[in-house]
C-alpha positions as CSV (number, residue, x, y, z in Angstrom):
1,M,-60.0,90.6,46.0
2,K,-59.2,91.2,49.6
3,R,-57.7,87.7,49.8
4,K,-55.4,88.9,47.0
5,I,-54.5,92.0,48.2
6,I,-53.7,90.3,51.9
7,G,-51.6,87.9,50.2
8,S,-49.6,90.4,48.0
9,L,-48.9,92.0,51.8
10,L,-47.8,88.8,53.2
11,I,-45.2,88.3,50.2
12,L,-43.8,91.8,50.6
13,C,-43.6,91.3,54.4
14,L,-41.8,88.1,54.0
15,I,-39.5,89.8,51.4
16,F,-38.4,93.1,53.6
17,A,-38.2,90.6,56.7
18,F,-35.5,88.7,54.3
19,C,-34.1,91.7,53.3
20,A,-33.7,93.3,57.1
21,C,-32.2,89.6,57.9
22,G,-29.7,89.6,55.2
23,N,-28.6,93.3,56.0
24,S,-28.4,92.3,59.5
25,E,-26.0,89.2,58.9
26,A,-24.1,91.9,56.2
27,K,-23.6,94.4,59.2
28,N,-22.8,91.8,61.7
29,A,-20.1,90.4,59.2
30,A,-18.7,93.7,58.5
31,A,-18.8,94.4,62.6
32,A,-16.8,90.8,62.8
33,G,-14.3,92.2,60.5
34,Q,-13.7,95.3,61.9
35,T,-13.2,93.2,65.3
36,A,-10.9,90.7,63.7
37,L,-8.6,93.9,62.2
38,A,-8.1,95.6,65.2
39,S,-6.7,92.6,66.7
40,G,-4.5,91.7,63.5
41,N,-6.5,88.9,62.5
42,Y,-5.9,89.7,58.8
43,E,-7.0,86.6,57.2
44,E,-10.4,86.6,59.5
45,A,-11.1,90.4,58.7
46,A,-10.7,89.7,55.1
47,K,-13.2,86.6,55.0
48,Q,-16.0,88.9,57.4
49,Y,-15.8,91.6,55.0
50,G,-16.0,89.6,52.3
51,F,-19.3,88.1,53.1
52,A,-20.6,91.4,53.9
53,L,-19.9,93.0,50.7
54,D,-21.2,90.1,48.8
55,N,-24.6,90.2,50.7
56,G,-25.1,93.5,49.9
57,Y,-23.4,95.8,52.4
58,K,-21.9,99.0,51.2
59,D,-19.4,100.9,52.7
60,E,-16.3,102.5,50.6
61,E,-14.1,102.5,53.8
62,V,-14.7,98.6,54.3
63,Q,-14.3,97.7,50.4
64,K,-10.8,99.8,50.8
65,Q,-9.8,97.3,53.3
66,F,-11.1,94.4,51.9
67,D,-8.8,95.2,48.7
68,T,-5.7,95.8,50.9
69,L,-6.0,92.8,52.9
70,T,-6.5,90.9,49.7
71,S,-3.9,92.2,48.2
72,Y,-1.4,91.2,51.5
73,L,-2.8,87.9,51.9
74,E,-2.5,87.3,47.9
75,A,1.2,88.3,48.3
76,K,2.1,86.1,51.3
77,D,0.4,83.2,49.3
78,Y,2.4,83.7,46.1
79,L,5.6,83.9,48.4
80,E,4.7,80.4,50.0
81,T,4.2,78.9,46.4
82,G,7.4,80.3,45.1
83,D,5.7,82.8,42.6
84,I,8.0,85.7,43.5
85,E,6.9,88.0,40.5
86,N,3.4,88.0,41.6
87,A,4.3,88.2,45.4
88,R,6.0,91.6,44.6
89,A,3.1,92.6,42.3
90,S,0.6,92.2,44.8
91,V,2.6,93.8,47.7
92,E,3.1,96.9,45.3
93,D,-0.5,97.3,45.6
94,I,-1.0,97.5,49.2
95,D,-2.1,101.0,50.6
96,T,-0.9,100.7,54.1
97,S,-2.7,103.9,54.9
98,V,-6.2,102.1,54.6
99,V,-5.2,99.8,57.3
100,E,-4.0,101.0,60.6
101,G,-1.2,99.3,61.9
102,M,-0.5,97.3,58.9
103,E,2.4,98.8,57.6
104,E,4.7,96.8,59.7
105,S,3.5,93.8,58.7
106,V,4.0,95.0,54.9
107,I,7.4,96.1,55.7
108,L,8.4,92.2,56.9
109,L,6.5,90.9,53.8
110,E,8.6,92.9,51.8
111,A,11.5,92.2,53.3
112,E,10.6,88.2,53.1
113,I,10.3,88.7,49.4
114,G,13.4,90.6,49.0
115,V,15.4,87.5,50.6
116,R,13.6,85.2,48.5
117,E,14.2,87.4,45.3
118,E,18.1,87.1,46.1
119,E,17.9,83.2,46.8
120,I,16.4,83.0,43.5
121,T,18.9,85.1,41.5
122,A,21.8,83.2,43.7
123,N,20.4,80.0,42.5
124,D,19.7,81.0,39.1
125,A,23.7,81.8,38.8
126,T,24.3,78.6,40.1
127,L,22.2,76.7,37.7
128,L,24.0,78.7,34.7
129,I,27.7,77.6,36.2
130,I,26.5,73.8,36.3
131,K,24.9,74.4,32.9
132,H,28.5,75.7,31.7
133,L,30.2,72.6,33.7
134,I,28.4,70.3,32.0
135,E,29.1,71.6,28.8
136,N,32.6,71.5,29.0
137,G,33.1,68.1,30.4
138,H,33.6,69.0,34.0
139,Y,31.2,66.7,35.2
140,T,32.9,65.7,38.5
141,E,32.6,69.4,39.7
142,A,29.1,69.7,38.1
143,E,27.9,66.7,40.4
144,E,29.1,68.5,43.1
145,A,27.3,71.8,42.5
146,I,24.2,69.9,42.1
147,T,24.5,68.0,45.2
148,E,24.9,71.6,47.1
149,V,22.0,73.4,45.2
150,S,19.6,70.7,45.7
151,G,19.6,71.5,49.1
152,K,18.6,75.1,48.4
153,N,15.3,76.7,48.8
154,L,14.6,76.3,45.0
155,S,11.4,77.6,42.8
156,E,9.3,75.1,40.8
157,S,11.0,76.3,38.0
158,Q,14.5,76.0,39.5
159,K,13.5,72.4,40.4
160,D,12.7,71.5,36.9
161,Q,15.6,72.9,35.4
162,L,18.0,71.3,38.0
163,D,16.0,67.7,36.9
164,V,17.1,68.3,33.0
165,L,20.4,69.4,34.2
166,R,21.0,66.3,36.2
167,S,19.6,64.0,33.3
168,N,21.9,65.6,31.0
169,L,24.6,65.0,33.6
170,S,24.0,61.4,33.8
171,S,23.8,61.0,30.5
172,L,27.1,62.5,29.2
173,S,28.8,60.9,32.0
174,S,27.7,57.5,30.9
175,V,29.3,58.4,27.2
176,A,32.3,59.9,28.9
177,N,32.6,56.8,31.3
178,Q,32.2,54.5,28.3
179,A,34.5,56.1,26.2
180,T,37.1,56.0,28.9
181,D,36.6,52.3,29.0
182,D,37.0,52.1,25.3
183,D,40.0,54.0,25.2
184,A,41.7,51.7,28.1
185,S,40.6,48.9,25.9
186,Q,42.4,50.0,23.1
187,A,45.5,50.8,25.1
188,D,45.8,47.6,26.0
189,Q,45.2,46.0,22.7
190,M,48.2,48.5,21.0
191,S,50.2,47.3,24.1
192,G,49.8,43.7,23.6
193,F,50.1,44.1,19.6
194,T,53.4,43.0,18.2
195,S,55.0,42.3,15.1
196,L,54.5,38.8,14.7
197,D,50.6,39.6,15.0
198,A,51.1,42.2,12.0
199,F,52.8,39.6,9.9
200,N,49.6,37.0,10.7
201,S,47.4,39.7,10.0
202,A,49.1,40.6,6.6
203,N,49.3,36.9,5.6
204,N,45.7,36.7,6.6
205,Y,44.8,39.6,4.7
206,I,46.5,38.3,1.2
207,L,45.0,34.6,1.8
208,T,41.5,36.4,2.1
209,A,42.1,38.8,-0.6
210,A,43.2,35.8,-3.1
211,N,39.8,34.3,-2.8
212,S,38.2,37.2,-4.9
213,N,41.4,38.2,-6.8
214,T,44.0,35.4,-8.1
215,T,46.4,38.0,-8.4
216,Y,47.1,37.7,-4.6
217,S,47.5,34.0,-4.9
218,Q,51.0,34.8,-5.9
219,Y,51.8,36.9,-3.1
220,T,53.3,36.5,0.6
221,A,53.7,38.3,3.6
222,I,57.7,39.2,3.9
223,N,58.7,38.5,7.5
224,S,61.0,42.0,7.8
225,V,58.2,43.8,9.5
226,E,59.3,47.6,10.0
227,G,57.8,49.8,13.4
228,P,56.0,49.9,15.6
229,Y,54.7,53.5,14.2
230,T,51.8,55.6,15.5
231,N,49.4,57.5,13.1
232,D,47.8,60.8,14.0
233,K,45.2,59.2,15.7
234,G,47.3,57.5,18.1
235,V,46.7,54.1,16.7
236,K,49.9,51.8,16.6
237,Y,50.5,49.9,13.5
238,F,53.5,48.1,11.5
239,I,54.4,48.0,8.2
240,V,54.4,44.5,6.5
241,P,56.2,44.2,2.9
242,I,54.2,42.1,0.5
243,G,56.4,40.3,-2.0
244,I,56.7,37.4,-4.7
245,Q,58.7,34.1,-3.9
246,N,61.3,33.6,-6.6
247,G,63.7,30.6,-5.4
248,S,65.4,31.4,-2.2
249,S,64.8,35.1,-3.0
250,T,61.5,37.3,-2.4
251,S,60.7,40.7,-4.5
252,V,58.6,43.2,-2.7
253,Q,55.9,44.5,-4.6
254,F,54.0,46.5,-2.0
255,Y,53.4,47.1,1.4
256,I,51.0,46.8,4.0
257,N,50.1,48.9,7.2
258,V,48.6,46.4,9.7
259,Y,46.9,48.4,12.6
260,A,46.4,47.6,16.5
261,D,42.8,48.0,16.1
262,G,42.7,45.4,13.3
263,S,42.3,47.5,10.0
264,V,44.9,47.0,7.1
265,K,45.9,49.2,4.4
266,E,47.9,48.6,1.2
267,Y,50.9,51.0,0.4
268,D,53.1,51.1,-3.0
269,Y,56.5,52.5,-2.5
């Protein structure tokens, strides 16, 4: 029985010794936190306070100071990562009366957040302008604006928006350049399209049509081509009369519009 009692007492002594050791470490951490706080080392103060509180240290003032330091450090971290909304929310939770001498640091932090908010607002406006420039086909101006804003301090979401705008601009510019090349090619084609080309095209049209409709075998293109004209789409064309040969004369039966883009259309006049 005595052995059991002695064993239990030893266990209790060890427990008390362990608790006393833990409380001692917590008190030492709290003291270290106060020293760090007095020197303005807020990160170290928060670290030591956190250890003390996690290990059973009970002190309302230390808890308040720890919460205030945590809000301050979180606001700084949010600012560095560009999360301005949470930075503003965290800095508004700071009670500067809890930590002596902290007011100036908080004022400076609020000023930094304010500057960053203005930057973000300005960048948002620029991104919106770029979007409108692209939508209205002002690709050169949009490219210049993208180059300029790329050098700014953009938030992560703004970087994502810029990537999308840059991709859209690249795609639309490519299409526009291709359309310009096609227009130039069509213009070259039109400038070289002559009445003789139209006459030959009309004859080829008649010969091809005769393969499926024997009625066309009696027709021939008459070399009295009219034009050139331009339709409402800006395409150059000639009017070629189509007739039936009767001896030395030819009677007109209908007309064919022969376009510079290669299309042909019959008309009765």
